Structure formats: structure tokens, C-alpha cells
N, C-alpha and C positions, 0 to 999 in steps of 0.2 A: 583566590584564581585557581580554577582545575588545570591538571594536567591529564596528559594521555596515560600516563602509567596509572595515576591514580584511578582512572576512569577503568582501566582494564583489569587493575587489580579486585576491585570492587564488583567489578561484572564478572570476572573469572571466579572469583568466592561464591556470590550468588548462584550461579548456575551449577558449580559443583556440589553446593549445599544440599541441591533440590533436583539433582542431575539428571533422572529420566522424564520425571515431567517436566522440565524445562526443554530438553531434545523436543519432547513432545508439542509442545507448545509451539517453539521453534521453526519444525517443518510446518504444525497449521499456516503459520504465520506466512511462511515461504511459499506454501501452496496458494494463498489469499493473495499475494504479493503476486504471483505468476498468473493468476488466472485475473486479475487485473488490468495486468498488463495485454493479454490474451485476447479480452475484451474490446480494448483499443483498437488492436491491431484488425481485429474481425471488421468492424467499424470501417474503416479505412478499406478493408479489402473489398467489403461490402458497395463503398462507392465507388471503386474502381471496378466493379463486378456492372455495377447497373451502369455505368460510362460506356465500357465497351460493348455493351448488349444492346445499348441505344445506336453505337455507331454499324454494329452489324446488321439492324434492323433496318436503319436510313441508308445503307449503301447498297445501291443497285446490285453491283457487280458480285455481291454474297448470294443474291437469291437465283435459284435455279428456276422456279417457275412463282405464280402468285399462289398457287395452291401449296405449295413448298414454305413458301414465305408468311402464310398463314398459320402453317401446321409450326415451323420455327418459332415465330410468334408468340404462340400460344405455349408454347412449354418453356420460352424463354421468361414468359409472365408467371408462368408458375413456379418456376427456378427462383426468380427473382423475390415472388411474394414471399416462398419460403426462407429463402437469405435473410430477407427483412425481419422475419417473424424471429427467427432465431438471434438476429443481433439484438433486439427488442428484449426479447427473454433473457439474453444473456447481461444487459445494461440492467434489467429489473432486478437480476440475482444480485448482480456486483453491488448494487447501490443498497438494497434491502437486505442482504444477508452477509455478503463479504466485507463491507465497511463496519457494522456494528462488530463483528467477527473480529475484525483489526484490533478495533479500541479495546476489546475483551482479550485480545492476547496480550497489547501493551500494558493494560492493568494488571494483568499476571505479570508480567514483567519487572513492572513497578514494585508491586507490592513485594516480589518475591526478592529484593535488595535486602530487606529488612529481615524478612521469616520468610519459610519454606511457605509456599502459596498453594492454593489447591486448583486444580486445572479447571475447576467448573466457574472459575473466572473469566474463562473465555466466553461463556456465554452470558455474563453478566449486563452489556448494553440491552438484550431483549428485554429485561425486567427494571431498566433503569432510565427513565425516559428517551426511551428505544428512538421517536419519531424526530426527537430532535436531534439527538444524535446522528440519525440518519441524513438529515437535513444539513447540518453542517457540516457533517465529512464529504456530502456528495458537493457541497459549495467549495469548501475547500479544492477539491480535485477540480471541479470546474475551473476554477482561478487558474491552477498553476495548468491545467491543458490549454488554456485561452493564452495564457503569456509564453508557454510553449509554439503556438502557433505564430506567433509575432518574429519569435527569434530564439534558438535554441538557448543559449544563455542567459536571457532572461526568466525563462522557466524554468532551468537550474536554479537561480536566486529567487525565485518564488520557492521551490520547492523547500530549499535550505529554511526562508522563512517561516513556512508554516509548519515543519517541522515537528515541532513539538504539539500539534493541537491535536491527538491522537491520546496522549498522555495527559492533556488539561483536560478535554472531556471524562478520561477515566478518574479522574479526581475530582471533576464537577459537571455532570452532564446536563445541567440544566445552562449552562455557559450559549450565548447566542453565536453566530457564525460569526457576527463584528468581533465580540469581546472573545473570541478563541482565539481568531489569527491576529487581534491586536497584541494580546499578551505574547502570544508565541512570537510575533515579530521582535515585542520588546526584549523578551530575552534571548532571541537570536543576535539583536543588534551586537554586532561587534566580533560575534562569536561563529560567524558563518563559515569563514575562511577555517579557523580552527577545527570545526565541526567536519570541514571537508578534508581536512589532515588527517584527521582521526579516523573517516570511513579509507582513506589510502592506507593507512596502518594494516588493514586487513586484508590488502590486496595479494600478500604473500599464503595465507591461509586458502583465498578465494583458489588462486592458482593449485594449490595443492589438492582442494576439493576437486578441480576439474581433472586432475592428475586421476584422483582413485575413484573416479566416476561417481564423485558426489559423497561419497563416504565419510571423507572428514569433514565436510560441510554439516552433514547430517547429527553426526556425533558429537563433534566438538566446535568447528567455527563458527557454524550458524546461531547455535545458543549463546555462544563467548560474545560474538558480534553486537545481536540483538539484546543481550544484558549489559553490555557495555553502553549501548544507547540510551536504554533508561537509565544507566549512574546519569550519562550526562543531563538527560531533562533533570534529575534528582539535583545534582550540583548548580546548574543554571537557576532553577527556581528556589532553592532553598539554601544556597552555598555551602558554605562548610559544614552546616548543621543537618542533622539526619531528617528527612521527611515525616511529618506527623503518621502514627498509626492509621490505617484504614479500616475500617470492618471488610472482613472476609465473606465471601457465599457460603 
């Protein structure tokens, strides 16, 4: 059985042993996570924008004249088309670029637990069953999003259930969506609450990062937390033993 102290010690030792490369990969992973949440937010915003535009065009009190309404409708149509295209482009970038990069970052962090890993592991997914990785990661996020639409709490629970999918793909990119999600669910069974408490244990570092305008997060807290998360996967999958060595890029 793992303890928070053991995972943190292993994560801290791993990132300090390969400090600058781990800082860089953790920074990339933070950017990827932010871009994913941003694309979801833009999708919601585009939906609101379309609704508001529709109300404006159908509300007779908002039109000064028939010609004015036609001109307004033209520009609103152009604006909405551009907005929709931007959202679609953002989703495509997120699915085909961001998701495989996330798997590559987690592979780096996992390999880094055993020995200093190479930064080029971040690009590993693009040459390792790329389309399957994209499909599995997309379906994982879609499932979490669908559950979150129902209620917030089930969405959070599903996020913890599928927390290890990235690492499983980083070891075996041939896994199907059903296999990856089922393996992650099995590994997280009985460990979701402890993993949640592990996340809470980094709140102090996150607050300190905010107070220092992100500097503490960039150079210490983020690589420390991400390395600890990789150690959690290792502990759940391999127990007290260490993970077998994987070939590096």
C-alpha cells in the first residue's frame, strides 16, 4: 500500500535528478492542460454567442430599419461563421496535437522515475500508434465531459476513474478505449479518495505559486506534483516493485 510521503519522496527525487528537463516538460504539460480547458470554454462561449445573436435578430425592437437589420444580419453571420471555424480549429488542434503531447509528457515523467529521461519523449506518441492514442484520449475526455454535463460530482468521479489512461497508453499505445478505461478504473478502485487527498496536499504549493506569480509553480511545485502523479501510477500498477524499463526515444 502506498503512502503520500513515499510518492512525494519518489517524485521529488526524480525531478531533482533531472531538474531542468522536468521543469520544461511540466511547463509544457501545464500549457497543454490550459489550452484544453480554454478550448472547452470557447465552445461554451460560442454557443452563448449564437443564442444571443439569434435573439437580437428576432427581436423587432432591436432593429432600426429593414436595411439596418439586413446589414446587421450579414455582419452577425460573418462573425458567427468565423467564431464557429475558430472553435472547430481549436478542437481539432486539441484532439490531434494536444492530446498526444499530453501522453508524451506523462511518458517522460513515468520514465524519469527510473532514470533521467529525454525531452523528446514528449513527441513519442506521434510515432507510436498515433491515431489510436488520439482516439482513446478523445473518448476518455468525451466520457468525462458527458458525465460532467449531468452533474459536477459524477464528472469529478469519472475524471479520477480515468486518471491513469494517459500513463497506460504511454506504456502500451495499442490499448483500445475500453481496455484503457477499464484498466484505469480497476487500478483506481478504492484509491480515488486517497488520490484526491494527494491532490489536496499540494494546495499550499499552489497558493504559494499564485503569490509568486507562478514562479514557484514553474520551477518547483508543478514538476514536483506531476512527478508525484507519475509515482502514483507506478505504485498502483506495480505495487512496491519498480516498473520495468521502457525503451527511450
